[in-house]
N, C-alpha and C positions, 0 to 999 in steps of 0.2 A: 768418652761416652759417645755412643752412636745409636741411631735408630734404624731398624730394618723397615723399608717402605716397599709395598707391593708395586711392581711395574708389570707391563704386559708380558715380559719374558722371564718372570721370576721375582726376585727382590733386589733392591740396591741398598747399600749402606749409606746413610746420611750422617756424617760426623756432626756432633753437637756444634762445632765451630761454624758450620754452614748456616745455622739458624741465628738470626739476630734477636734472640730472646733471652731475657734474664728475669727469672721470677722475683717478685718483691721480697719473698722469703720462702724457704722450703717449708713444706707442710709436714707436721709430725706424723710418724708412722703409727697411725691408730685408725684402722679401717672403720670402726664403728662411729667415728666422728663424722665421716663423710658419706657412708653408704648405709642404706637400709638393708640389713641382712636378716633373713628369716631362717630358722631351723627347718630342715626338711625340704628345702628347695634344692634345685639343681646347681646352686651356687658353689663355687670352689675358689681356692686361691691358686693363681697361676703366676709363675715367675715372669717378671718383665722381660727377661732375656729370651723368652719363648714367643713373644708377641711380634707380629708383623703389622705395621701401621698401614691403613688404607690411604691416609694422607696426613700431612702435618701443616697446620695453619697457625701461625704465630699469634694472631689476634684471638683466635678461639682458645688457644692454650692459656692466654692471660685471663680470658673470661672464665674458663673452667677453674683456674686458680681462685679467682674471686668468689665463684659460686661454692667451691669446696670450703673455703675459709668461712663464708657466711653460714654454711650448713653446720660447720663445727661449732659455731657460736649460737646455734639454734635460731638464726635469723632467716633461714631458708630450708626448705625440705631437703632431706638427704636423698641422693640419687640411688637408683637401683645399681647393682653391679654392672660393669661393662659387659657387652655381648660380644662373644667371639665364636669363630667357627674353625674347626680343626682343618689345617692345611696338609700336614704330614703327621707322622707319629709323634713329633715333638714341637711342631709349630702351630700357632693359632693366629688367624687373621682377625683383626678388630673390626667388627661390624658397626658397633655403636660405642662411643667412648674414647675415640682417638685422642682427643685433647685431655681428657681426664687421665688416661694412661700416661700421656706425655708429662703431665704435672707430677704424677707419682714417680716417674723415672727421673725427672729433673730434681725431685726432692730426695732422691737417694733410696727410695723404697726397693725392697727385694721382690715383692709380689703385689697383686691387686685382686680384689674380688671380681669374679667373672661368672657369667652364665654361658655355658657352652650350648650353642644352637646347633642342632643336628641338621 
């Protein structure tokens, strides 16, 4: 598993092994447990393989995992879909939700709810 991270001259691949992070437990693949999704909005599901991370912060990833778990237990408000911007015909830069998307990827999800910002 690897993450594509934006750098000044394109993207670089960061193998999972370079991160010193281990989630306490993977989160179940059930978007409505973690995200507030409304019909009729510009929300869509985007494959995690199409995402480019702006940054990866291990502490923030663990905090995102905690918040998502609490949201799934109704102890915390669910978050909005992550915000992305199209980079190319098939790539999207994460503008907001880098850690949330990392949790999803580390949990083995195929896709994640996104709002595409033009």
